[in-house]
Phi, psi and omega in degrees: 000313182296318178302325180295314180293322178298318179297320179294321179298319176297319178301316180293323178297319178297319179298328185282347181289125180294157182296329180225141179261008179295128182289140178233187180274144177262134181238122171261117194231129162276174177299315182299317180294322179296317179297316180299317179296317180295318180295339180270324190243348182302136186291323178294323177294321178299318178295320178296323177293323176300317181295323178295315181296322177296318180294321178294318179296320179295320179296320179298317179297316182294326178292327177291318179295318175093010178279113186298320180295316179293326177296317180298318179296317180295322178296318178297320179296322179293318178299316179298317180295321178293322177297317179297318178297315180298316180294322178297322179292319178296314180297318181295320178303315179295318180296319179295317179296318178297317180294320177302314179297318180300320179294316180299317180291323178294321177297316180295319179295320178295318178300320178296317180292323178294324175294320176299321179295317178299318178296318181295320179294319177298317179296324180295320178297321177296316181293327176299316179296320179294323179294316179296332178275000178078020184272336180227164180275167177296327179298319178295320179294318178297323178298317179294320177298318179297328177296319176297315180303312182295319181293322177297317179297317179298320179294321179295317178298317181292326177296321176297318178299319179297314179301319179297317178299320180293317179299318178296321178298314179297322178296319177298322182284344181078026179251167183295143177289347175275350176289165174241148179234140175237121181272125185261345179268162178229167174231151180276116183259016180293135180287121177229114180300154180297132179246332182283151175274165178297317180299321179294320178296317180294319179299318178295318181297322182290353176254321191247345183299142184301320181294326177291315180298320179294318180293322178296319179296317179297320179294319179294319179295319180294319179295321178293323178296322177296317181299317181289329183275346185275074178207172185284350183266340182272135178303144181303321182297322180293321178294317179296322178295319179297320179293322177296318177298324179293317178297321178296319179294324178295319178295318180296326178293318178297320177296322179297320178297317179295319179297317179297319179303310183289324178297314181292319179299314180298314181293320182294314180295326178298315178298313181299319180294319179294321179295322176296321178295320180297317177301315180294316182294327176294320178293321179294322177295317178300317179296315182297321180292317179293323178294322179298319179300319179295314182294322178299317179295318179295322179295319179298328179274358180078017182277325182241162184276170174299324180297319179295320178295318179298319179297319180294321179293318178296326179297320178294314179300317180296318180295321178295317179295316180297318179293318178300315179298320180294323179293321175296318178300324180294319178300315180294316181295318179296321179295319178297323178294316179298320176296319183297328181268003173082025179255164176305135188297314180211164173276098182276151179116168181284000000 
């Protein structure tokens, strides 16, 4: 029995060895600091900045040449490059925040599993003493040992998941994978059932969602362009183009409203579904715990076998894991809903 656990411990030690021992820079990062670092060093942002600089250089050349049509084309290319850069910055900000969140949740999950491992190891030591005293069978002791083995494997897998989340985070920030990061912000993981209605969520989103704000800005700019072009000095073609741009902006605004509707609906239903699952899983856990108490009493009286007791214990462990996973899913689903309606994703900070 001991050689098996020792071998597993060596296996876990090997898993914990980093891929590279090259020393890197240590970064202590809040969400805001992580976003700032990413916007400065992210490789996709760097490429988008290159395109902007190329467009600016091309516009400068065309202005020197003096061809009005080519100048107009160069100006449009610069506007497009700036739009792409701005969207890339918005997307990266969201990705960094999501990655930051993924690391925090992975750390919390690992801490939970390590506590489970400590409990399992403690229980195994107790069962060893009971076995030596002749109070339990060898089968019962092996069952407890297997519980330690399984918990160690789960902790090792979760440590790998955490490492992967950190590597992805570093890639987003544009820093070396040999660097280390320490997250200084926290999030509130307290379970809070949904209180807002769908109509209320949609109403908020139609005011604050980023896609709505962008469409409103484009529509306002298009309307202003029409106003400025609507005079006797502006060529008719320029006025017609401005009006066409305004109609296009109106259509895009309507599309933005439809997109927000479906985004909010999807996020809202996801939260509601997870909450329904949590209610069911809590009832299942309560049943499994009460059933375990009955089986334990029966086992003590010699009425049921070790196998029946093991099954009852596994049922409780499974129910606890399912409920824990559902609670994590609820935090993520609620956070996605808050993002969809254009509100701060989480309360960051201590």
